[in-house]
Each structure stands twice: as C-alpha cells, then as structure tokens.
C-alpha positions as CSV (number, residue, x, y, z in Angstrom):
1,V,-5.6,-4.2,-1.2
2,T,-3.8,-1.7,-3.4
3,L,-0.5,-2.8,-4.9
4,E,2.3,-0.2,-5.3
5,W,4.4,-0.8,-8.4
6,E,8.0,0.2,-8.4
7,P,9.8,0.5,-11.8
8,V,12.0,-2.4,-12.6
9,A,14.4,-2.0,-15.5
10,G,15.3,-4.8,-17.9
11,V,18.5,-4.7,-19.9
12,S,18.7,-7.2,-22.7
13,G,22.1,-7.6,-24.4
14,Y,22.9,-4.1,-23.2
15,Q,20.9,-2.8,-26.1
16,I,17.3,-2.5,-25.4
17,Y,15.9,-1.8,-22.0
18,R,12.4,-2.3,-20.9
19,T,10.7,-1.5,-17.6
20,V,7.6,-2.6,-15.9
21,V,5.3,0.2,-15.0
22,Q,2.1,-0.6,-13.1
23,G,2.5,-4.2,-14.2
24,Q,2.9,-3.5,-17.9
25,P,6.2,-3.9,-19.8
26,I,7.1,-0.9,-21.9
27,T,10.1,-0.1,-24.1
28,L,11.7,3.2,-23.3
29,P,13.9,5.2,-25.7
30,N,17.3,6.2,-24.5
31,E,18.1,9.9,-23.8
32,E,18.7,10.4,-27.6
33,G,15.3,9.0,-28.4
34,E,16.6,5.7,-29.8
35,L,15.1,2.3,-28.9
36,T,18.6,0.7,-29.0
37,T,21.9,1.8,-27.6
38,P,25.1,0.4,-29.1
39,S,27.4,-1.1,-26.5
40,I,30.2,1.2,-27.5
41,V,32.1,3.6,-25.3
42,L,34.1,6.7,-26.2
43,V,36.6,8.0,-23.7
44,D,37.3,11.7,-24.3
45,G,39.4,13.0,-21.4
46,D,37.2,12.9,-18.4
47,D,34.1,12.4,-20.5
48,V,32.7,9.0,-21.2
49,V,30.2,8.8,-24.1
50,V,28.1,5.7,-24.7
51,G,26.0,4.6,-27.7
52,T,25.5,6.1,-31.1
53,E,27.8,9.1,-30.6
54,A,30.6,6.7,-29.5
55,L,29.9,4.6,-32.6
56,R,30.2,7.7,-34.9
57,N,33.7,8.2,-33.4
58,A,34.9,4.6,-33.9
59,V,36.5,5.4,-37.3
60,S,37.9,8.8,-36.6
61,H,39.2,8.0,-33.1
62,P,39.6,4.2,-32.8
63,D,42.2,4.7,-30.0
64,R,39.5,6.2,-27.8
65,V,36.6,3.9,-28.6
66,I,36.0,0.5,-26.8
67,Q,33.8,-2.0,-28.6
68,H,32.8,-5.7,-27.9
69,A,33.5,-5.5,-24.2
70,K,30.9,-8.2,-23.5
71,R,32.9,-10.7,-25.5
72,F,35.7,-10.3,-22.9
73,M,33.6,-10.7,-19.8
74,G,35.5,-13.1,-17.5
75,D,38.8,-12.5,-19.3
76,T,41.2,-11.3,-16.6
77,H,43.8,-10.3,-19.1
78,K,41.7,-8.0,-21.3
79,T,41.9,-4.3,-20.6
80,W,41.9,-1.1,-22.7
81,T,44.1,1.8,-21.8
82,I,43.1,5.3,-22.9
83,D,45.0,8.5,-21.6
84,G,46.8,6.4,-19.0
85,Q,43.5,5.1,-17.5
86,T,42.9,1.3,-17.7
87,Y,39.4,-0.1,-18.3
88,T,38.3,-3.7,-17.8
89,P,35.3,-5.3,-19.4
90,I,33.4,-4.7,-16.1
91,D,34.1,-1.0,-16.3
92,V,33.0,-0.7,-19.9
93,S,29.8,-2.7,-19.3
94,A,29.1,-0.6,-16.2
95,F,29.2,2.5,-18.4
96,V,26.7,1.0,-20.8
97,I,24.3,-0.3,-18.1
98,R,24.5,3.1,-16.3
99,K,23.6,4.9,-19.5
100,L,20.6,2.7,-20.0
101,L,19.4,3.1,-16.4
102,D,20.0,6.8,-16.4
103,G,17.7,7.1,-19.4
104,A,15.0,5.0,-17.6
105,E,15.4,7.1,-14.4
106,S,15.0,10.3,-16.3
107,R,11.5,9.2,-17.3
108,L,10.4,7.1,-14.3
109,G,12.3,8.3,-11.3
110,P,14.7,6.2,-9.2
111,I,15.2,2.6,-10.4
112,R,16.0,0.3,-7.5
113,Q,15.9,-3.1,-9.3
114,A,17.2,-4.2,-12.7
115,V,17.1,-7.5,-14.5
116,I,20.0,-8.1,-16.9
117,T,19.8,-10.9,-19.4
118,V,23.0,-12.8,-20.3
119,P,23.6,-15.3,-23.0
120,A,23.0,-18.9,-22.0
121,Q,26.6,-19.9,-22.8
122,F,28.0,-17.4,-20.3
123,S,30.1,-19.1,-17.6
124,D,29.6,-18.4,-13.9
125,I,32.4,-15.9,-13.9
126,Q,30.9,-14.1,-16.9
127,R,27.6,-13.9,-15.1
128,Q,29.2,-12.6,-12.0
129,W,31.1,-9.9,-13.9
130,T,27.9,-8.8,-15.6
131,S,26.2,-8.6,-12.2
132,D,29.2,-6.6,-10.8
133,A,28.9,-4.2,-13.8
134,G,25.3,-3.6,-13.1
135,T,25.5,-3.3,-9.3
136,D,25.6,0.3,-8.2
137,P,25.8,0.9,-4.5
138,D,25.6,4.7,-5.0
139,H,22.1,4.2,-6.4
140,C,21.0,1.3,-4.2
141,L,20.5,-0.8,-7.3
142,A,19.7,-4.5,-6.9
143,V,20.6,-6.6,-10.0
144,Y,19.2,-9.9,-11.0
145,L,20.5,-12.0,-13.9
146,L,18.3,-13.8,-16.4
147,V,19.9,-16.4,-18.6
148,R,18.6,-16.2,-22.2
149,C,18.1,-19.6,-23.7
150,W,15.9,-19.1,-26.7
151,R,15.9,-22.7,-27.7
152,D,14.3,-23.7,-24.3
153,L,11.9,-20.8,-24.5
154,R,10.7,-21.7,-28.0
155,S,10.1,-25.4,-26.9
156,H,7.7,-24.2,-24.2
157,C,5.7,-22.1,-26.6
158,R,4.7,-25.0,-28.9
C-alpha cells in the first residue's frame, strides 16, 4: 500500500506556519524569506500588505495599519475603518492567514487543509471567528482548530 501525502499547513499564533510533507513537519519561510510573519496589516488603497512591510509602515502611516486584531476576536464592536472601508477582526485575521497559506502554496502547490492553533483561553466565539477567518471557500480550504494549552502539554512530557 502506498500512502499519498497531501500538504497540510499549520498556523501557530498567525506567525509561524508549518506544513507536513510526506509525513515530516517542516517550517517554511514566508514569501519574503522570513520564518515569522508579524500579524500586522497595511491597507494602502486597494492593496493589502501583511507582515514586516506593514510593520515598517506602522510609525509613518498609523492610520493605515491594523495591529493586534487577534486580541479583538469575538468583539462585535471592534472595527477599523480605512479609506471608508470597514474591517473586522475576522477580516484582518483572514488577510494574515491567507498570506501564510499563499506562501506555503507557492512552494508546495494547493493546500486543502490547515490547522490553526488558538490560545487555550479563547472562548467558543473567538474560536469560531478564527475558524471563519481561515475558511476560504474559493480555495476549498478545510480548517481545523487546535487549542494550545502548554501547561497540559508539559505535564504529559514528564
């Protein structure tokens, strides 16, 4: 029996993504060659820039940069408005997740499954919003959430 492996992307804290290729986890750099991607979004007209370049613009264009969106997951009152367009925490998180997955797809081909870790203290609505941000029907992407609970993980390793 020959097993066919399909790439599965893993997104941890929206910063580092890993993928399983032929059963082995590997860390992929983003499109800029960096192993981490800041969860920061710059909206410049119709262009959305995610990561280090957005971070570089945080001081010079703070009115166009969105930071800390994950902190507001589940908050129905939090939005950011830039150039008349309103963005929710789901929108911003979707930009970040899509950037990470695009980088993985450029190296591995189509990604159909992703596992996104969320902090253990996330409520059900925060988990749902994270799942919504990662779900991409245009790319037939299935998203699975993994709750990070380092304290429990460490106790199993002793």
